[in-house]
C-alpha positions as a Python dict, from the first residue, in 0.01 Angstrom:
ca = {
    (1, 'M'): (0, 0, 0),
    (2, 'E'): (-243, -122, 265),
    (3, 'T'): (-202, -53, 634),
    (4, 'L'): (-90, -337, 858),
    (5, 'E'): (-237, -349, 1206),
    (6, 'Y'): (-66, -502, 1509),
    (7, 'T'): (-256, -558, 1832),
    (8, 'I'): (-59, -616, 2151),
    (9, 'D'): (-226, -735, 2471),
    (10, 'A'): (-31, -589, 2764),
    (11, 'A'): (-216, -773, 3043),
    (12, 'G'): (30, -938, 3283),
    (13, 'R'): (338, -844, 3078),
    (14, 'T'): (620, -613, 3183),
    (15, 'L'): (650, -255, 3061),
    (16, 'G'): (977, -301, 2872),
    (17, 'R'): (872, -616, 2687),
    (18, 'V'): (552, -456, 2558),
    (19, 'A'): (734, -134, 2465),
    (20, 'A'): (1007, -323, 2278),
    (21, 'E'): (751, -521, 2077),
    (22, 'A'): (557, -203, 1991),
    (23, 'A'): (873, -12, 1890),
    (24, 'R'): (989, -298, 1669),
    (25, 'A'): (652, -309, 1493),
    (26, 'L'): (640, 71, 1450),
    (27, 'M'): (984, 68, 1286),
    (28, 'G'): (859, -195, 1042),
    (29, 'K'): (1115, -455, 1139),
    (30, 'A'): (843, -718, 1167),
    (31, 'S'): (752, -666, 802),
    (32, 'P'): (926, -824, 501),
    (33, 'L'): (902, -485, 326),
    (34, 'Y'): (1133, -313, 578),
    (35, 'T'): (1334, -16, 455),
    (36, 'P'): (1514, 204, 710),
    (37, 'H'): (1437, 536, 537),
    (38, 'D'): (1066, 476, 470),
    (39, 'P'): (801, 478, 745),
    (40, 'P'): (594, 160, 712),
    (41, 'P'): (214, 172, 688),
    (42, 'V'): (170, 14, 1032),
    (43, 'V'): (-75, 91, 1312),
    (44, 'V'): (5, -54, 1655),
    (45, 'R'): (-272, -85, 1912),
    (46, 'V'): (-186, -174, 2271),
    (47, 'S'): (-477, -290, 2484),
    (48, 'N'): (-507, -345, 2861),
    (49, 'A'): (-237, -91, 2949),
    (50, 'R'): (-381, -57, 3300),
    (51, 'R'): (-298, -424, 3366),
    (52, 'I'): (69, -393, 3266),
    (53, 'R'): (315, -524, 3526),
    (54, 'I'): (556, -273, 3683),
    (55, 'S'): (763, -368, 3986),
    (56, 'E'): (766, -154, 4298),
    (57, 'A'): (1141, -97, 4265),
    (58, 'K'): (1092, 30, 3909),
    (59, 'R'): (820, 271, 4024),
    (60, 'R'): (1045, 406, 4296),
    (61, 'D'): (1384, 413, 4118),
    (62, 'K'): (1302, 504, 3756),
    (63, 'V'): (1340, 881, 3718),
    (64, 'Y'): (1240, 1092, 3417),
    (65, 'T'): (1439, 1415, 3385),
    (66, 'S'): (1381, 1720, 3170),
    (67, 'Y'): (1577, 2041, 3151),
    (68, 'S'): (1434, 2373, 3038),
    (69, 'G'): (1772, 2528, 2958),
    (70, 'Y'): (1746, 2788, 3234),
    (71, 'P'): (1938, 2784, 3563),
    (72, 'G'): (1744, 2577, 3813),
    (73, 'G'): (1527, 2435, 3534),
    (74, 'L'): (1602, 2067, 3598),
    (75, 'K'): (1282, 1872, 3670),
    (76, 'K'): (1276, 1516, 3798),
    (77, 'E'): (977, 1284, 3829),
    (78, 'T'): (962, 920, 3933),
    (79, 'L'): (770, 658, 3739),
    (80, 'G'): (529, 617, 4031),
    (81, 'S'): (433, 985, 4032),
    (82, 'L'): (399, 986, 3652),
    (83, 'I'): (159, 690, 3671),
    (84, 'G'): (-36, 864, 3945),
    (85, 'R'): (-60, 1183, 3741),
    (86, 'K'): (-115, 1055, 3385),
    (87, 'G'): (-169, 678, 3406),
    (88, 'R'): (15, 372, 3285),
    (89, 'S'): (-49, 450, 2920),
    (90, 'E'): (176, 757, 2942),
    (91, 'A'): (456, 547, 3092),
    (92, 'L'): (421, 300, 2805),
    (93, 'R'): (413, 579, 2546),
    (94, 'R'): (735, 729, 2685),
    (95, 'A'): (904, 390, 2688),
    (96, 'V'): (815, 329, 2323),
    (97, 'E'): (921, 682, 2227),
    (98, 'R'): (1265, 637, 2381),
    (99, 'M'): (1314, 301, 2205),
    (100, 'L'): (1259, 453, 1861),
    (101, 'P'): (1553, 603, 1670),
    (102, 'R'): (1593, 977, 1716),
    (103, 'N'): (1539, 1092, 1358),
    (104, 'R'): (1277, 1271, 1151),
    (105, 'L'): (1056, 961, 1126),
    (106, 'R'): (1005, 937, 1504),
    (107, 'T'): (699, 1163, 1533),
    (108, 'A'): (528, 1000, 1236),
    (109, 'R'): (584, 658, 1392),
    (110, 'L'): (450, 770, 1731),
    (111, 'K'): (130, 900, 1572),
    (112, 'R'): (57, 543, 1464),
    (113, 'L'): (69, 415, 1823),
    (114, 'S'): (-265, 379, 1998),
    (115, 'I'): (-278, 283, 2367),
    (116, 'S'): (-602, 196, 2545),
    (117, 'E'): (-641, 149, 2918),
}
């Protein structure tokens, strides 16, 4: 089976809209050959991630949390500090990751996502 390639231009579009379109394509729901248990041969490329639109309120209020499992191990980071540290492509990658179903196909689907600044 040949690999399908989707290209998404993120310039001037909001973070959630681009992430939802990428997640839908990675799941294979845009393909007529969709089967829930089989990862589709799809590669999704997102271009112009640096020109994606994120509101100031979203940068300030969106908080990513992670917990190590140890007492005092709760870490919090705002979207603004994440963008400052790793760039807008990391924010988009995390948004797509959290829109995908949490099953054994998730990592294979994320490997087929390519984001360019």
